[in-house]
C-alpha positions in Angstrom: 15.5 15.0 -2.2 15.3 17.9 -5.0 13.3 20.9 -3.9 10.7 20.1 -6.6 9.9 16.7 -5.0 6.6 16.4 -3.2 6.2 15.7 0.2 3.9 13.0 -0.1 3.4 10.3 -2.8 0.2 8.3 -2.8 0.9 5.0 -4.6 -2.2 2.8 -5.6 -2.0 -0.4 -7.6 -5.2 -0.6 -10.1 -6.4 -3.9 -11.6 -9.8 -3.7 -13.5 -11.1 -0.9 -11.4 -12.4 1.3 -14.2 -15.4 2.2 -12.5 -13.9 3.3 -9.1 -11.1 5.6 -10.7 -12.8 9.0 -11.2 -14.3 8.8 -7.8 -11.0 7.6 -6.2 -9.2 10.5 -7.8 -11.7 13.0 -6.9 -11.8 11.9 -3.2 -8.0 12.0 -3.0 -8.0 15.6 -4.3 -10.6 16.8 -2.2 -8.6 15.3 0.8 -5.1 16.4 -0.1 -5.6 19.6 -2.2 -6.6 21.8 0.9 -3.8 20.2 2.9 -0.5 21.9 3.5 1.4 19.0 1.9 2.6 19.0 -1.6 1.6 15.4 -3.2 1.7 13.3 -6.3 -0.7 10.3 -7.1 1.0 7.6 -8.4 -1.6 5.0 -9.9 -0.1 2.0 -11.2 -2.3 0.1 -13.8 -1.4 -3.7 -13.6 -2.1 -4.7 -17.1 -6.1 -4.1 -16.6 -8.1 -5.6 -19.3 -11.1 -3.3 -18.8 -9.8 0.1 -19.9 -8.5 1.2 -16.6 -5.3 2.6 -18.1 -7.3 4.8 -20.6 -9.3 6.2 -17.8 -6.2 7.1 -15.7 -4.6 8.8 -18.8 -7.9 10.8 -19.3 -7.9 11.6 -15.5 -4.4 12.8 -15.7 -5.1 15.4 -18.4 -7.2 17.4 -16.0 -5.1 16.7 -12.7 -1.4 17.6 -12.8 -0.9 15.9 -9.5 -1.9 12.4 -11.1 1.1 10.4 -12.6 -0.4 7.2 -14.1 2.2 4.1 -14.7 0.9 1.5 -17.0 2.3 -1.9 -16.9 1.8 -3.8 -20.4 0.9 -7.3 -18.5 -0.7 -8.1 -15.2 2.3 -8.9 -12.9 0.4 -8.8 -9.4 0.0 -6.4 -6.6 3.7 -6.7 -5.3 5.1 -5.8 -8.6 2.6 -2.9 -9.1 3.6 -1.6 -5.7 7.2 -2.2 -6.3 6.9 -0.1 -9.5 5.0 2.6 -7.6 7.5 2.8 -5.0 10.2 3.2 -7.6 8.3 6.1 -9.2 7.5 7.8 -6.0 9.5 11.0 -5.3 8.2 12.0 -1.9 9.5 11.7 1.5 6.6 9.8 2.7 4.7 7.0 0.7 1.0 6.3 1.4 -0.6 3.1 0.0 -4.2 2.2 -0.5 -6.3 0.1 -2.6 -8.0 1.2 -5.7 -11.6 -0.2 -5.1 -12.8 2.7 -2.7 -12.8 0.3 0.4 -10.0 2.2 2.0 -11.2 5.8 2.8 -8.8 8.7 1.4 -10.1 10.7 4.5 -8.0 8.6 6.7 -4.6 9.6 4.8 -4.1 12.9 7.2 -4.3 10.6 10.2 -2.0 7.8 9.1 0.7 10.4 7.9 0.4 12.3 11.2 0.7 9.0 13.3 4.2 8.6 11.5 5.6 10.8 14.4 8.3 8.7 15.9 7.9 5.8 13.7 8.8 4.7 10.2 5.5 2.7 9.1 1.9 3.3 10.0 -0.6 0.3 9.2 -4.3 0.7 9.3 -6.5 -1.7 11.2 -9.8 -1.9 9.3 -12.7 -1.2 11.8 -16.1 -2.7 11.1 -14.7 -4.7 8.0 -17.3 -4.8 5.2 -16.2 -8.3 3.8 -17.5 -11.8 3.9 -17.2 -13.8 7.1 -15.1 -16.3 5.2 -12.8 -13.6 4.0 -12.6 -12.1 7.6 -11.8 -15.5 9.2 -9.1 -16.4 6.7 -7.5 -13.0 7.5 -7.7 -13.7 11.2 -5.7 -16.9 10.7 -3.4 -15.6 8.2 -2.5 -12.8 10.5 -2.0 -15.1 13.5 0.1 -17.4 11.5 2.3 -14.9 10.0 3.0 -13.0 13.4 3.9 -16.3 14.9 6.7 -16.8 12.4 8.1 -13.3 11.6 6.8 -11.4 14.7 6.0 -8.2 12.7 3.6 -7.1 15.5 0.8 -6.0 12.8 -2.7 -7.6 13.4 -4.1 -6.5 10.0 -1.6 -6.6 7.2 -4.2 -7.0 4.7 -5.2 -3.4 5.2 -3.4 -1.7 2.3 -3.8 1.8 3.8 -0.3 2.4 5.1 2.3 5.2 5.4 5.9 4.7 5.2 9.1 6.8 5.4 10.5 6.3 1.8 14.1 5.6 3.3 13.0 2.4 4.8 11.6 1.0 1.5 14.9 1.4 0.0 16.9 -1.8 -0.3 13.8 -4.1 0.7 13.7 -7.4 -1.4 11.2 -7.3 -4.2 9.3 -10.6 -4.8 5.7 -11.9 -5.8 3.9 -11.7 -2.3 6.0 -8.8 -1.0 3.1 -6.6 0.0 2.0 -9.3 2.5 5.2 -8.8 4.4 6.1 -5.1 4.1 5.9 -4.5 7.9 8.2 -7.5 8.6 10.7 -6.3 5.8 10.6 -2.5 7.1 11.2 -3.7 10.5 14.4 -5.9 9.3 15.4 -2.6 7.6 15.4 -1.0 10.9 12.1 0.8 10.8 9.7 1.0 13.7 6.0 0.1 13.1 2.8 1.5 14.6 -0.9 0.5 14.0 -4.0 2.7 14.0 -7.7 2.0 13.3 -8.9 3.3 9.9 -12.4 3.2 8.1 -13.3 0.4 5.8 -16.1 0.6 3.1 -18.2 -1.8 1.2 -17.0 -2.3 -2.3 -19.2 -0.1 -4.8 -18.1 -1.7 -8.0 -16.7 -4.9 -9.5 -15.7 -8.1 -7.3 -12.9 -8.9 -5.1 -9.8 -10.6 -6.6 -9.3 -12.4 -3.3 -9.7 -15.9 -2.7 -8.5 -18.4 0.0 -7.2 -20.7 -2.7 -5.1 -18.3 -4.7 -3.4 -16.9 -1.5 -2.9 -19.8 1.2 -0.3 -22.1 -0.3 1.6 -19.4 -2.0 1.6 -17.3 1.3 3.1 -20.2 3.3 6.0 -20.5 1.0 6.6 -16.8 1.1 6.3 -16.8 4.9 9.2 -19.4 5.1 11.2 -17.2 2.6 10.7 -14.1 4.9 11.6 -16.0 8.0 14.7 -17.0 6.2 15.5 -13.4 4.9 15.0 -12.0 8.6 17.9 -14.1 9.9 20.2 -13.3 7.1 19.6 -9.6 6.5 22.6 -7.5 5.8 22.6 -3.8 5.3 23.0 -0.4 6.8 20.1 0.8 8.6 18.6 4.3 7.5 18.3 7.0 10.0 14.8 7.5 11.1 13.5 10.9 9.8 10.7 13.4 10.8 7.3 13.8 9.5 7.3 16.9 7.0 
């Protein structure tokens, strides 16, 4: 990693979150600005139709740490994350959602928890979601764990911290974001969970529905199970938190 590279890359997929973006960037800057880490904010607009890309470009004009990446068409959360991972220059990558439900104030805690492991995944405490969504999440986490044994109880929590080398070489596919802990473990990584804050949505509506996730998720689950049994590759050497 060249000397000019930041220590920390915050990667956030954005889809129709125009109203949240200024507050999100302000919170990230308030948390990371006073820290000892050098950092970059890689916000990937996933073909939004509400002007989110234009808002990101405007915000970048007054924030040198902000690096917007704009996809021309909507390709989905996994594609946006993969694009962000490819653009990230830091030794550690932190991910969170762009809707303000993840709390940027938790970023120092998830990064510090990387000591001795290669992926830290948040567990949403006191979730501010509907009971239907919480139930669906609980069932999906149980089924996924029973098949791929990733040991993660809340994979839907987007607030995660990764050592960048353990993201290298993992397969990229639509739905990848639901299986990142399993893929990192297959790549030789060690995984830890910690509780994090979860906030009510302030703007817009959730893009999540049970119908648009269940059947695709079952197909992806079989694919990841298959991959785990046929994984070939040299494992990265675990690093240390900067």
